N, C-alpha and C positions, 0 to 999 in steps of 0.2 A: 841412632837418632833417638832424641828424647821428646816425646810427644804427650800433650794432655788434652781430654776432651772435656768439656763441662755442660752440666744442664741449663737450659735455659733459664736465665734470670737466677740462677744458681738453685734452681730446685731440685729436687732428690731424683736420681736416676736409678736408684736401689732402694726400695721399700720394704721387702723382705728376704729372707736367705735365700728364696728360691730364683730370685732375681739376678743376686751377684752369682749363683751355680749356673744359670742359664748363660749368661753374658761370658764366665770364663770357658764354658764349652764353646760358645759360639767364637771367642776368640781363638781357640785352640782349631777348632775345625777352619775357620776362614782363614787365618793367616797360614796355617798350614798349606792350604790349597794355593795359596801365593806365593809360598815358599819365604815367608816372613818369620825370622826368629824372634822370639822374646826373651831378653836376658834380665830384667827386671820388671815389676808391675803392682801397681798398688791400687785397688777398687775403693774409693770414697765414697762418702754418701751421695754427693752431687758432682763428682768427676772422677777420673782415671788419668794415672800417669803411666807411661809404657816406655821402656827403653828396648829398642828395636833394631834389626839389622837386614837388610836383603842385597843378594847381589843382583837382583833384578831393578832396573830401572822402574820408577812408577809403581812399583808392587805395594807399597806400603798405604799409598792413598787410595787405590783401588780395592784394597783389603779392607780399609777403615770404611769406605763407601758402602760395600756390601756387608759389613757388620752391622752399620746403622739401620739398612734396609732389610734385615733380618730382625734385629731387635726392638726396634721402635715400633712396629706395628703390633707385635706382640705384647708390649709393656701398655700401648694404648688401650688393646682389647681386655686385656686382663684388669684394667683400673679404669676402664670406661673415661676414657681421654680421648681428645683428639688434638691434631696440631704436632708441632715440632718438639722434640725432647732435646736436642742439643743447641746449644748456644754457638750456632753456625759451624763452620767447618772446624776440626780439630788444629791447633797450633803445634810447631815442630822446630826442632833444633838441633841441628847437626854437632856431633859431639867428637872430639880429637880423643882417640883411643889411648893416646899417650897420656896418662895421668889424671886427665879431665872424667874418664869415662866411670872409674871406680867411684868418683865423688857424686856423680849422677846415682849410680846405683844406691848409694848412701843416702842422697837426698831423696830418692823415692821411697826407700823402705822406711825412711823415719818421718813420712810424711803424717802418720796416724799419731805420732808421740809429740811432734808440734802442733799439731791440733788439740792435743790433750785428751785424746780418746782412749790412751793407753800408756802406762809407763815405760814398756819398752815394746820395741819394734816387733818382737816374737809373739806379743799378746796379742797382736791383731791377726785375724784369721783370713782377710782378702789379700794377700800380698805374696809377692815372691820368696819373702824373707826366710819362710820356713825351708824351701827347698835350698836357699843360698847358703843356709846354716847347717844343710845336710840332717836338718828333723825330719822331714818327712818327702818323698818324692812328689813332683808336681809336673805332671805330662806336658804342660804349657811352657816350663822354662827350659831353656838350653843355655848354659855357661858361656858367657863370651871368652875366647881366648886369653884377654887381659886379664878376667877374672880367676880363670882357671890357674893362670901362671901366678898371680898373686896368693892363690890359697895354697899352691903346690909349695910355695917358698917356706912353708911353716909345717912341720912334722904332725901337727893339728890343724888343719886348713880351717875347719868351722871354729873352732877356738879362735884363729886369727882375724878371721872375718868379724865374728862377734865383737873383739877388741877393736877392730876398724869402725864398726857402728856406734859402740858405745864413745868414741871418741868425739862424736857429733861434727857439726859445720860451723865454721866460723861465720859471723854475720855477712862480712865482705864475699865469701864464698856463696852464701846462702841468696844474696842479693844478684850476684853476678849470674847464677843459674836461672833465676827468676826472670831477671831483665832478657837475657839471650834467649828464653823460651817464647816470652811473651812477646819480643820483637823479630820472632823466627830469625836469629843470627846466628852464626857458627860459633859455638864455644870451644876454645882451644888457643893453642899458642898463636903467635903472629905468622910463622910459617903456615900452620893449618890453615889460617884465616885467608891468607894471601893465596893460597892452591885452592881454596873454595871459591874465593871470588874470581879468580881468573876462570874456574871452570864454569860457575853459575852465571857470570857477567852481572853481577849486581853485588852491591854492598853487603857484608857479611858481618861488620863490626857494631856493636851498640852505639846508638847514638843519641844521649839526652843529656839535660843539665845536670842531673843526679847520677851520673853514669857510674856504675860500681866500678871499684879496682879489679883489675884481672886477678882471678885465682892464683894464689902462690905457688909454686912448684910442689910444696911437699908439707904444708901446713894439715893440721888436723884438731885445730881447735875445737871447744865445745860450742854450739849453737846458741 
């Protein structure tokens, strides 16, 4: 599952280094208690992106609720503010592990590059990219089996993933990931979408006038 949580009115949710560290600590603690694994993440100034999975139904929603109840009161006390910090409930999108999941890895970890905050993903400190590039351990990150299989296919797995990141995302793929997350649809093949629709008994396909084209099976064009 790919999810994002934004600050209300696009306000900052992290103001200093200690805020990032505290949120990271809470993520590890709370998601661990609910048996939710984090495969990729980025903590931006006013929002977060997470790629997570859990075998427990409802675990992600419960974990994010508890996380917010811990982080927001402490943030408000620290900065002498009141009221909500988040722009409502987080948005989430189920992701097909076949081919699509690696694209979401890349989408998340290239977020600071697209925002022109850094030139390379690994230059941004608050991201899973350092762990996924084997540069430094991150106890929050659990490699997804698809990611492990991808990295294992090269004698230098960190180099293979760095090359994958540097290839970037095509405009169509970028639009598709954003649209599916915004509308909370299922990102994947038609077979995957049919399976999710039948399981959840609700529409899972993006519907809009400017509907982005489906992700190509193996494109890796620059964003």
